[in-house]
C-alpha positions as CSV (number, residue, x, y, z in Angstrom):
1,K,76.5,112.9,28.0
2,L,77.6,113.6,24.4
3,V,75.2,113.8,21.5
4,V,76.5,114.3,17.9
5,T,73.6,115.7,15.8
6,N,75.6,116.3,12.6
7,P,76.5,114.1,10.9
8,E,74.1,111.6,12.3
9,N,76.0,108.6,11.0
10,D,79.0,107.8,8.8
11,I,78.5,109.4,5.4
12,I,79.8,109.7,1.9
13,T,80.1,113.2,0.5
14,K,81.6,115.3,-2.2
15,L,81.9,118.4,0.0
16,K,85.4,119.5,0.9
17,E,84.4,120.3,4.5
18,I,81.8,119.2,7.0
19,E,80.1,120.7,10.1
20,I,80.3,118.6,13.2
21,S,77.8,119.7,15.8
22,G,76.0,118.4,18.9
23,N,75.5,119.0,22.6
24,T,76.8,118.0,26.0
25,Q,76.8,119.4,29.5
26,P,77.7,123.1,29.4
27,D,80.7,122.7,31.6
28,N,82.2,119.8,29.7
29,K,85.3,120.2,27.5
30,V,84.8,119.0,23.9
31,T,87.5,118.1,21.4
32,L,87.5,117.1,17.7
33,N,90.5,115.0,16.9
34,E,92.2,116.3,20.0
35,N,91.5,120.0,19.1
36,D,89.5,122.1,21.6
37,V,86.0,123.2,20.5
38,F,83.9,126.0,22.0
39,V,80.9,124.9,24.0
40,N,78.3,127.5,24.6
41,S,76.3,128.1,27.9
42,E,73.6,125.6,26.8
43,G,76.1,122.9,25.9
44,Y,75.9,123.3,22.2
45,F,79.0,123.0,20.0
46,S,79.6,123.4,16.3
47,E,82.8,123.3,14.2
48,T,83.5,123.1,10.5
49,I,86.5,121.0,9.5
50,P,88.2,120.3,6.2
51,L,88.1,116.8,4.7
52,Q,90.8,114.9,2.8
53,D,90.1,112.6,-0.1
54,G,89.1,109.1,1.1
55,I,88.2,108.1,4.6
56,N,88.2,110.8,7.3
57,T,87.9,109.5,10.9
58,I,86.7,112.1,13.3
59,K,86.7,111.5,17.1
60,I,84.5,113.8,19.1
61,K,85.2,113.6,22.8
62,A,83.5,115.2,25.9
63,I,85.3,115.3,29.2
64,N,83.6,116.4,32.4
65,R,85.1,118.0,35.4
66,L,85.7,114.6,37.0
67,N,87.8,113.6,33.9
68,K,85.2,111.1,32.8
69,E,85.1,110.8,29.0
70,S,82.4,110.1,26.4
71,S,83.4,109.8,22.8
72,V,81.8,109.3,19.4
73,I,83.6,108.4,16.2
74,R,82.3,109.4,12.7
75,R,83.8,108.2,9.4
76,I,83.2,110.5,6.5
77,I,84.3,109.5,3.0
78,L,85.2,112.2,0.6
79,E,84.7,111.1,-3.0
C-alpha cells in the first residue's frame, strides 16, 4: 500500500521546492527518486525536495519486507 497525499496529481508551480507526503505500512521502506525517506510509526512520510526549471519527475516507491514494490510517479512543472 502506498498513498501519496501531496501533491495529489501532476501540477504546475512557481515554488522552488515541494513537499511530497503520504502514507504506507509502518514497516515499509520508502524512497523518493531512490533516496531513502523516514517513515514514522504510523506509516506517514514527508520530505521537501528542490525543483528544477521545467519538468520534474518524482518517483515515490514503497518496498515491503517481502521486497514487493508499489510506486507512484508525479510530474511537477516549475515555471
